N, C-alpha and C positions, 0 to 999 in steps of 0.2 A: 529836074530829074535828080532827086536826092539819092544818096547812097553811092555815088561815084567816089572813088578813093581820093581824087584830087580836090574834091570840094571841102573836105574836112568836116563833114557833119557828124554829129553824135549818132551812135547806133540807136535805133528806135525799135519798138516792138514789131514794126513792120519789116525789119531787115533780116532777122534771124529766126523766123518762126519754124522753118522746116527742120533745122538742126535741133532746136529746142524740143520740137514735137517728137522727133526720132529718139532723142535722149530720154525724155520723160516717158515715152511709150515703152522703150526698152526696159527702163527701171520698173515701171508698173507691170510689165508682162511677166516678170520673174515670179511674184506671188501668185498670179493667175495661172501660170504654167505649173507651179507647185501644186495648186489645187487640182488641176486636171490630172497631174501625175499621181498624186496621193489617193485620189478617188478611183483611179483605174479607168477614167473616162477617155484616156488617150488610146486605149487598146483597140476599141471598135473602129474609130476613124483610121488608125494606122493599118489595121487589117484590111479595111475597105480600100484604102488608097494604095496599099502594098509597100509600105515603108516601115522600118523599125520605130517603136514608140519614141525612143530618145530623139531620133531624127525628126519625127513629127513635132515634138515639143520645141526643138530648136528652130525648125522652120516656122512654127507658129510665133515664136518670139520675134524672129526676123520680120515676118509678115506684119505683126502688130507694130513694130518699129517703123516700117514703111508707112503703115496706116497713120501713125502719129505725125509723120512728116506731111502727109496729105491733109490731115486735120489742121496743122499749123498753116498750111497754104490757103485753106478755105476760110478759116475763121479769123486769122490774123490777130487784130487787137482784141476781139471778143474772147479769144482763147486765153489771153493773158489776164482775164478777170479773176481776182483773188476770191471774190464772194460767190460768183456764179459759175466758175470754171468746172466745179465738180459736176454740175448739172449738164453742161455741154459735153463733158467727158462721159458721163453716164449714157447720154443719148448716142454718142459716138460708139461706145461699147456695144450698145444694142444694135446699131446699124452694122457694125462689123460682124456681129453674130449672124444677123439676117442675110447679109450679102456673102459672107464667107462660107461657113459650114452648112448653112441652111439652103441658100439659093445656088451659089456658084458650084459647089462641089456636088450637090444633088443633081443639078442639070448636067454637069460634066460626066459624072459616073452613071447617071440614070437610076440611082437608088439612094435611099437615105444614108447619110454618113453615120449618124448616131440616132438611136431611138430610146425611148423610155427614160430611165433615171440618168443615163449617160448624157442624153441630150439636155436634160435639166442642169446637170453639172457644167456642161459646156456653156449654157446660158449664164449660169452663176459666175463662171470664170470670166466671161466677157464683160459682164456687168461690174464685177470687182475690178477688172482691168480698167474699164472706162472711168470708174469712180476714182481710182488711184491716179490714173493718167491726168484727169482734169484737175486734181488737187496738186499734182507735182509739176504740171506744165508752167505755172508762173515762176516757180523756183528755178526750173531749168532755164527759162527765158532770161531771168536775171543773171544766172551763172554764165550762160552763153554770151550775154552782152559784155560782161567783164573779162572773161577768160579767152575768148576767141582770138583777140589780138594781144592779150596780156598787157594791155596798157590803155589808158584813156585816149580818146581821140585828140588830134592836134587842136581842134577847136576848144575842147574842154580845158586843155592845158593852157591855152592862150587866155581864155576867159578867167581862169583862176590866177594866172600871173598878173593880169591887169587889175583884178579886183579880189585880192586874197581874203578879205573879210566877208565878201558877199553882200555888202551894203549897197543901197541905191546910190547913184551918183549924187554929188553935192547939189547940183542944180535942181534935181528932183526934190530933194529934202527942203530946199529953200522955197520952192513953189508950193509944196504941200503945207509948210508951216505958215506961209502967208495966207493961204486959203482958210486955214484953221483959226486964224486970228492970233498966231503966236509969233 
């Protein structure tokens, strides 16, 4: 069972995905929320739900941050992929759009939350959020790994103290040079 504090293991991508997901999703939600706000697409859902526009935008940012934590819990290591993370994020943005304003709120309220151009802008905002979220997640994961405890793990410190140059032990170098004929 890795991850227990008394074992002294290094933090891995599997240990902090929820925090990294929430941070990355919150950062990515700001431009998406700005798009919804500037296009006026928050007006119709806010009216239908019965809350002020600014509160709807803030609740959307919070909801997307929670969704980012769920994303990190589901995808774990795959979410930390630097080359394909944007694609996972884009898919997650589409999924949050279909489950959030399209399915859940329409079922809950009994009528569409947004129609026409405003619905298209909401889709665009969720896709933008997903794209940015997938791109930012690996950066947030690396940041969380280093800054959550503000220090390297005890195991990392011990390994560096024992072998500061990071070279292979002498006996391994002798064995490999004997095999190479040197």
